[in-house]
C-alpha positions as CSV (number, residue, x, y, z in Angstrom):
1,X,96.3,67.1,91.3
2,X,96.2,67.5,95.0
3,X,96.5,64.8,97.6
4,X,92.7,64.1,97.8
5,X,92.4,63.8,94.0
6,X,95.3,61.4,93.9
7,X,93.9,59.3,96.8
8,X,90.5,59.2,95.0
9,X,92.2,58.1,91.8
10,X,94.1,55.3,93.6
11,X,90.9,54.1,95.2
12,X,89.0,54.1,91.9
13,X,91.7,52.0,90.4
14,X,91.7,49.6,93.3
15,X,87.9,49.1,93.0
16,X,88.3,48.5,89.3
17,X,91.0,46.0,89.9
18,X,88.9,44.1,92.4
19,X,86.1,43.9,89.9
20,X,88.4,41.4,88.1
21,X,88.2,43.4,84.9
22,X,91.9,43.1,84.2
23,X,92.1,39.3,84.6
24,X,90.8,38.4,81.2
25,X,93.7,37.7,78.8
26,X,91.7,38.6,75.7
27,X,90.9,41.9,77.3
28,X,94.6,42.6,78.0
29,X,95.4,41.7,74.3
30,X,92.7,44.2,73.1
31,X,94.2,46.8,75.4
32,X,97.7,46.4,74.1
33,X,96.5,46.5,70.5
34,X,94.6,49.7,71.2
35,X,97.8,51.2,72.7
36,X,99.8,50.1,69.7
37,X,97.3,51.7,67.3
38,X,97.4,54.9,69.3
39,X,101.2,55.1,69.1
40,X,101.2,54.6,65.4
41,X,98.5,57.3,65.0
42,X,100.6,59.8,67.0
43,X,104.0,58.9,65.7
44,X,104.8,62.3,64.2
45,X,103.6,64.1,67.4
46,X,105.8,61.8,69.5
47,X,108.9,62.8,67.4
48,X,107.9,66.5,67.6
49,X,107.6,66.3,71.4
50,X,110.9,64.6,71.8
51,X,112.6,67.1,69.6
52,X,111.2,70.0,71.6
53,X,112.3,68.4,74.9
54,X,115.7,66.9,74.0
55,X,116.5,68.0,70.5
56,X,116.2,64.4,69.2
57,X,116.1,63.7,65.5
58,X,113.2,61.8,64.0
59,X,115.5,58.8,63.3
60,X,116.8,58.7,66.9
61,X,113.3,59.2,68.3
62,X,112.1,56.1,66.5
63,X,115.2,54.0,67.0
64,X,115.5,54.7,70.7
65,X,112.0,55.3,71.9
66,X,108.9,54.7,69.6
67,X,110.3,51.7,67.8
68,X,111.3,49.9,71.0
69,X,107.9,50.4,72.5
70,X,106.2,49.0,69.4
71,X,108.6,46.0,69.5
72,X,107.8,45.4,73.2
73,X,104.1,45.4,72.5
74,X,104.5,43.0,69.6
75,X,106.5,40.7,71.8
76,X,103.9,40.7,74.5
77,X,101.1,40.1,72.1
78,X,102.9,37.1,70.8
79,X,103.8,35.6,74.2
80,X,101.2,36.8,76.7
81,X,99.1,33.7,76.7
82,X,102.2,31.5,77.4
83,X,103.4,33.9,80.1
84,X,99.9,33.9,81.8
85,X,99.6,30.1,82.0
86,X,99.9,28.1,85.2
87,X,103.2,26.2,85.3
88,X,103.0,22.7,86.7
89,X,106.0,21.7,88.9
90,X,107.1,18.4,90.4
91,X,105.2,17.2,93.5
92,X,107.3,15.4,96.1
93,X,106.3,11.8,97.1
94,X,105.2,13.0,100.5
95,X,102.4,14.9,98.9
96,X,101.0,12.1,96.8
97,X,98.5,12.4,95.3
98,X,98.6,16.1,94.4
99,X,99.1,18.6,91.6
100,X,101.6,21.4,92.3
101,X,101.6,24.5,90.1
102,X,102.6,28.2,90.0
103,X,99.9,30.6,89.0
104,X,100.8,34.1,87.9
105,X,98.6,37.0,89.0
106,X,98.8,40.8,88.9
107,X,99.8,42.8,91.9
108,X,97.0,45.3,91.6
109,X,97.4,49.0,91.5
110,X,100.9,49.9,90.1
111,X,102.7,53.2,90.2
112,X,105.2,53.8,87.3
113,X,107.5,56.9,87.7
114,X,109.5,57.7,84.6
115,X,112.5,60.0,83.9
116,X,113.1,62.7,81.4
117,X,116.0,61.4,79.3
118,X,113.9,58.8,77.4
119,X,110.5,60.1,78.4
120,X,108.4,58.1,76.0
121,X,110.3,54.8,76.1
122,X,110.7,54.7,79.9
123,X,107.1,55.6,80.5
124,X,105.4,53.2,78.1
125,X,107.8,50.3,78.3
126,X,107.0,49.4,81.9
127,X,103.4,50.4,81.3
128,X,103.1,47.7,78.5
129,X,104.6,45.0,80.9
130,X,102.3,46.1,83.7
131,X,99.2,45.9,81.5
132,X,100.2,42.6,80.1
133,X,100.4,41.2,83.6
134,X,96.9,42.5,84.4
135,X,97.5,45.5,86.6
136,X,96.0,48.9,86.7
137,X,98.5,51.7,86.4
138,X,99.1,55.3,87.5
139,X,101.8,56.8,85.4
140,X,103.9,59.7,86.5
141,X,106.1,61.1,83.8
142,X,108.8,63.7,84.4
143,X,108.1,67.4,84.7
144,X,111.5,68.1,83.0
145,X,110.1,66.8,79.6
146,X,106.8,68.7,79.5
147,X,106.0,68.3,75.8
148,X,106.4,64.5,75.9
149,X,104.5,64.2,79.3
150,X,101.6,66.3,77.9
151,X,101.4,64.1,74.8
152,X,101.5,60.9,76.9
153,X,98.6,62.2,79.0
154,X,96.6,62.9,75.9
155,X,97.3,59.5,74.4
156,X,96.5,57.6,77.6
157,X,93.2,59.4,77.8
158,X,92.4,58.3,74.3
159,X,93.2,54.6,75.1
160,X,92.1,54.0,78.6
161,X,89.5,54.9,81.3
162,X,91.2,56.5,84.3
163,X,90.2,53.4,86.4
164,X,92.5,51.3,84.2
165,X,95.4,53.7,83.4
166,X,95.8,57.3,84.4
167,X,98.5,59.9,84.0
168,X,99.5,62.3,86.8
169,X,101.6,65.2,85.6
170,X,103.4,67.8,87.7
171,X,106.6,68.0,89.8
172,X,107.8,67.4,93.3
173,X,104.5,68.0,95.0
174,X,102.7,65.4,92.9
175,X,105.5,63.0,93.4
176,X,105.3,63.4,97.1
177,X,101.6,63.0,97.1
178,X,101.8,59.8,95.1
179,X,104.4,58.3,97.3
180,X,102.1,58.8,100.3
181,X,99.6,56.4,98.8
182,X,99.4,52.7,99.2
183,X,100.3,51.0,95.9
184,X,100.7,47.3,95.3
185,X,103.9,47.8,93.3
186,X,106.1,50.7,92.5
187,X,108.3,50.9,89.4
188,X,110.8,53.8,89.4
189,X,113.4,54.9,86.9
190,X,115.6,57.8,87.8
191,X,118.4,59.0,90.0
192,X,119.9,57.2,93.0
193,X,118.9,60.0,95.4
194,X,115.3,59.9,94.4
195,X,115.3,56.1,94.3
196,X,116.3,56.1,97.9
197,X,113.3,58.3,98.8
198,X,111.0,56.1,96.7
199,X,112.2,53.0,98.6
200,X,111.8,54.7,101.9
201,X,108.2,55.7,101.2
202,X,107.4,52.3,99.8
203,X,108.6,50.7,103.0
204,X,105.8,52.3,105.0
205,X,103.4,50.0,103.2
206,X,105.8,47.2,102.6
207,X,105.3,47.8,98.9
208,X,107.7,45.9,96.6
209,X,109.7,48.1,94.2
210,X,111.8,47.9,91.1
211,X,114.4,50.6,90.9
212,X,116.1,51.4,87.6
213,X,118.9,53.8,88.5
214,X,122.2,54.5,87.0
215,X,125.9,55.0,88.0
216,X,129.3,55.3,86.4
217,X,129.4,52.6,83.8
218,X,133.0,51.7,82.7
219,X,134.1,51.0,79.2
220,X,137.3,49.0,79.0
221,X,139.5,49.0,75.8
222,X,142.3,46.4,76.0
223,X,145.4,46.1,73.8
224,X,143.9,43.5,71.5
225,X,140.8,45.6,70.6
226,X,139.9,46.7,67.1
227,X,140.5,50.3,67.9
228,X,138.6,51.8,64.9
229,X,135.5,49.7,65.5
230,X,135.8,50.4,69.3
231,X,136.0,54.1,68.8
232,X,133.0,54.1,66.4
233,X,130.8,52.2,68.7
234,X,131.9,54.0,71.9
235,X,131.3,57.4,70.3
236,X,127.8,56.3,69.3
237,X,127.0,55.0,72.8
238,X,128.6,57.9,74.7
239,X,127.0,60.8,72.8
240,X,123.7,59.2,72.0
241,X,121.0,61.6,73.3
242,X,123.8,64.0,74.1
243,X,125.2,61.6,76.7
244,X,121.9,61.6,78.7
245,X,121.5,57.8,78.7
246,X,121.6,55.8,81.9
247,X,123.7,53.0,80.2
248,X,126.0,55.3,78.3
249,X,129.7,54.5,78.8
250,X,130.5,56.9,81.6
251,X,134.3,56.7,81.4
252,X,136.9,54.9,79.3
253,X,139.6,52.7,80.8
254,X,142.1,52.1,78.0
255,X,145.2,50.0,78.1
256,X,148.2,52.4,78.2
257,X,149.9,50.8,75.2
258,X,147.0,51.7,72.8
259,X,145.6,54.9,74.4
260,X,147.1,57.4,72.0
261,X,146.0,55.4,68.9
262,X,142.5,54.9,70.5
263,X,142.1,58.7,71.1
264,X,143.1,59.4,67.5
265,X,140.3,57.1,66.3
266,X,137.8,58.7,68.7
267,X,138.6,62.2,67.3
268,X,138.0,60.8,63.8
269,X,134.8,59.2,64.7
270,X,133.4,62.3,66.4
271,X,134.0,64.3,63.2
272,X,132.6,61.5,61.0
273,X,129.4,61.0,63.1
274,X,128.7,64.6,64.1
275,X,130.6,66.8,61.6
276,X,133.3,69.5,62.0
277,X,130.7,71.6,63.9
278,X,128.6,69.2,66.0
279,X,126.5,72.0,67.5
280,X,125.2,72.9,64.0
281,X,124.2,69.2,63.4
282,X,120.4,69.0,63.6
283,X,120.8,65.3,64.6
284,X,122.8,66.2,67.8
285,X,120.6,66.9,70.8
286,X,120.7,69.3,73.7
287,X,120.9,69.2,77.4
288,X,117.4,68.9,79.1
289,X,117.6,72.1,81.1
290,X,119.8,74.9,82.5
291,X,120.3,73.1,85.8
292,X,121.8,70.0,84.2
293,X,123.7,72.1,81.6
294,X,125.5,74.0,84.4
295,X,126.3,70.8,86.3
296,X,127.7,69.1,83.2
297,X,129.7,72.1,82.1
298,X,131.2,72.3,85.6
299,X,132.8,68.8,85.1
300,X,134.8,70.0,82.1
301,X,138.5,70.5,82.9
302,X,139.8,72.8,80.1
303,X,143.4,71.7,80.9
304,X,142.5,68.1,80.0
305,X,140.2,68.6,77.0
306,X,141.7,67.2,73.8
307,X,138.5,67.4,71.7
308,X,135.4,69.5,71.9
309,X,134.7,71.4,75.1
310,X,132.7,74.2,73.6
311,X,129.4,75.0,75.2
312,X,126.4,77.2,74.2
313,X,124.4,78.2,77.3
314,X,121.7,80.0,75.3
315,X,120.7,76.8,73.5
316,X,121.9,74.3,76.2
317,X,124.3,72.6,73.8
318,X,127.6,71.0,74.8
319,X,130.0,69.6,72.2
320,X,131.1,66.0,72.2
321,X,134.0,66.4,74.6
322,X,137.0,64.1,75.3
323,X,139.3,64.6,78.3
324,X,142.7,62.8,78.6
325,X,145.0,62.2,81.6
326,X,142.0,61.9,83.9
327,X,142.4,60.3,87.3
328,X,139.9,58.7,89.7
329,X,140.3,61.8,91.9
330,X,139.1,64.3,89.3
331,X,135.7,65.9,89.7
332,X,134.4,64.2,86.5
333,X,134.9,60.9,88.3
334,X,133.0,61.7,91.4
335,X,129.5,61.5,90.0
336,X,127.6,60.0,87.0
337,X,128.3,62.4,84.1
338,X,125.0,62.0,82.2
339,X,126.3,64.3,79.5
340,X,128.6,64.4,76.5
341,X,131.9,64.2,78.3
342,X,134.3,61.3,77.8
343,X,137.0,61.0,80.4
344,X,139.8,58.6,79.4
345,X,141.9,56.8,82.0
346,X,144.6,54.2,81.5
347,X,145.5,50.9,83.0
348,X,148.3,48.3,82.7
349,X,146.9,45.3,84.6
350,X,143.5,43.9,83.9
351,X,143.4,42.2,87.3
352,X,144.1,45.5,89.1
353,X,141.4,47.3,87.0
354,X,138.8,44.6,87.9
355,X,139.7,45.1,91.5
356,X,139.3,48.9,91.2
357,X,136.0,48.7,89.4
358,X,134.7,46.3,92.1
359,X,135.6,48.8,94.8
360,X,133.4,51.4,93.2
361,X,129.6,51.5,93.4
362,X,128.1,48.8,91.2
363,X,127.5,50.2,87.7
364,X,124.3,49.7,85.6
365,X,126.4,48.7,82.6
366,X,129.9,47.6,81.7
367,X,131.5,47.4,78.2
368,X,134.6,45.6,77.2
369,X,136.3,45.9,73.8
370,X,138.7,43.0,73.2
371,X,139.7,40.1,70.9
372,X,140.8,38.1,73.8
373,X,138.0,35.6,74.7
374,X,139.7,34.6,78.0
375,X,139.9,38.2,79.1
376,X,136.2,38.7,78.2
377,X,135.3,35.7,80.3
378,X,137.3,37.0,83.2
379,X,135.8,40.5,83.1
380,X,132.2,39.3,82.7
381,X,132.7,36.8,85.5
382,X,134.6,38.9,88.0
383,X,133.2,42.4,87.6
384,X,129.9,43.2,89.2
385,X,127.5,45.2,87.0
386,X,123.9,45.1,85.8
387,X,124.4,44.2,82.2
388,X,126.5,45.1,79.2
389,X,128.2,44.2,75.9
390,X,131.4,42.8,74.6
391,X,132.7,44.8,71.6
392,X,129.6,47.1,71.6
393,X,127.7,49.6,73.7
394,X,124.0,50.2,74.7
395,X,122.4,47.5,72.6
396,X,121.9,44.9,75.4
397,X,118.8,46.8,76.5
398,X,117.2,46.7,73.1
399,X,115.9,43.1,73.3
400,X,112.8,41.7,74.8
401,X,114.6,38.3,75.3
402,X,116.8,39.5,78.1
403,X,116.0,41.4,81.3
404,X,117.4,44.9,81.8
405,X,118.2,46.2,85.2
406,X,120.9,46.9,87.8
407,X,121.8,45.8,91.3
408,X,123.2,47.5,94.4
409,X,123.7,51.2,93.8
410,X,122.5,50.9,90.2
411,X,119.1,49.5,91.2
412,X,117.1,46.3,91.8
413,X,114.9,44.2,89.6
414,X,114.6,44.0,85.9
415,X,112.1,44.2,83.0
416,X,111.6,43.7,79.3
417,X,109.8,40.8,77.7
418,X,109.2,37.8,79.9
419,X,111.0,39.4,82.8
420,X,108.8,42.4,82.5
421,X,105.7,40.2,82.8
422,X,107.3,38.5,85.8
423,X,108.2,41.8,87.4
424,X,104.5,42.9,87.5
425,X,103.2,39.5,88.5
426,X,103.1,37.6,91.8
427,X,103.4,33.8,91.4
428,X,101.2,31.9,93.7
429,X,102.5,28.5,94.7
430,X,99.6,26.1,94.9
431,X,99.2,22.4,95.8
432,X,95.9,20.8,94.7
433,X,95.6,17.9,97.0
434,X,93.2,15.0,96.1
435,X,90.6,13.9,98.7
436,X,90.5,10.2,98.1
437,X,93.8,9.5,99.9
438,X,94.8,10.9,103.3
439,X,98.0,9.5,104.8
440,X,97.8,9.3,108.6
441,X,101.4,9.7,109.4
442,X,101.4,13.5,109.8
443,X,98.6,13.4,112.4
444,X,99.2,13.0,116.1
445,X,99.6,10.8,118.1
446,X,102.9,10.0,116.3
447,X,104.1,6.4,116.3
448,X,107.5,4.7,115.5
449,X,106.2,3.6,112.1
450,X,105.4,7.2,111.3
451,X,108.9,8.2,112.2
452,X,110.3,5.7,109.8
453,X,107.9,6.7,107.1
454,X,108.7,10.4,107.4
455,X,112.4,9.7,107.1
456,X,111.8,7.6,104.0
457,X,109.7,10.3,102.3
458,X,111.7,13.4,103.2
459,X,115.4,12.3,102.9
């Protein structure tokens, strides 16, 4: 699509939105049910596309992408009427006799830009929330996951007219053209560098944005932790999708007194979960493309590798890798890894570790493995991060009951469930003032009695 085509598409969606066609709640429910039926119809094709793009197994595709989308749709269908209602609020005495309420309404024409690492989930999850809130949507999936992006375009054409939801495929040129347009809301998931450009372009039209970015998410293992369970859950979270997960544990901070025992458990878990030869395991994925493969491979310091480290450039595979004796100055600690490398650092003082984490860019997630409830309260209260888990990894994003998102360098705004509906809605504050009573004290000329009355009402 060229710039003119994209501009025409945006204008068609704006005209459709102003026709009020998206305001009807029953219509939104029918639309979500139609999308759900389409996903179920194409479930096998979705798994095939994800395997072609990222080497995902059928089980992982459903667990981490298709199943989560179906769950979000079901949640919205159950709660959408409640979310869309006006909410009455208290009216101060000074505004007697009135009714005050907040009325949710859609923003209008929304742009959703999704990444390649979970290309189906991170395209359709915000789409579901935007539709539920009553918006029209232009969806821009990643060019790095072409099989999934092509399938999404096919499915959206089956479900929607382009005036309601449309897919624009392509690369940087299409992204640039889209960001030149005036949208009513932009939802972006991706890297920090691109997120900065999205926010810059949005500022030209004063368009509100949600940015779902990433960062180096720490995982702390203290001396009281159940090391076997910690290793099992950390290995799962770190190497899921071959490490290409925005909320994956980026690096491990292990108490020095249990580090060796923890690493022994990690090695056991890697073999238990992926086998003696992980690159021969059909359930273990691959790196998305050669560019990212070369970047990740360059972060491996062979002198510090204690497990894995083998790479296969021809197939874009990298073994689950563990590096010991890592410092904050090492190359692997200078950027988000976004791959199957686990650097392990040590600490002795939890207070000093908290201070260190807080001096680094705010991470999207933080994980803490401990049996010490007081320590857990301290870390969750004093560390600054988007969201996380105590004694687990990843799972905090798999619920529609809690918002998911970061802050600072890891993003802004959140979504999922009710928060997703709120993200794509503007809440109008309205006072419905009755006409049978009109207090004279606010009108000039002001008198001393008015002064006393205003102090009485407003103190």
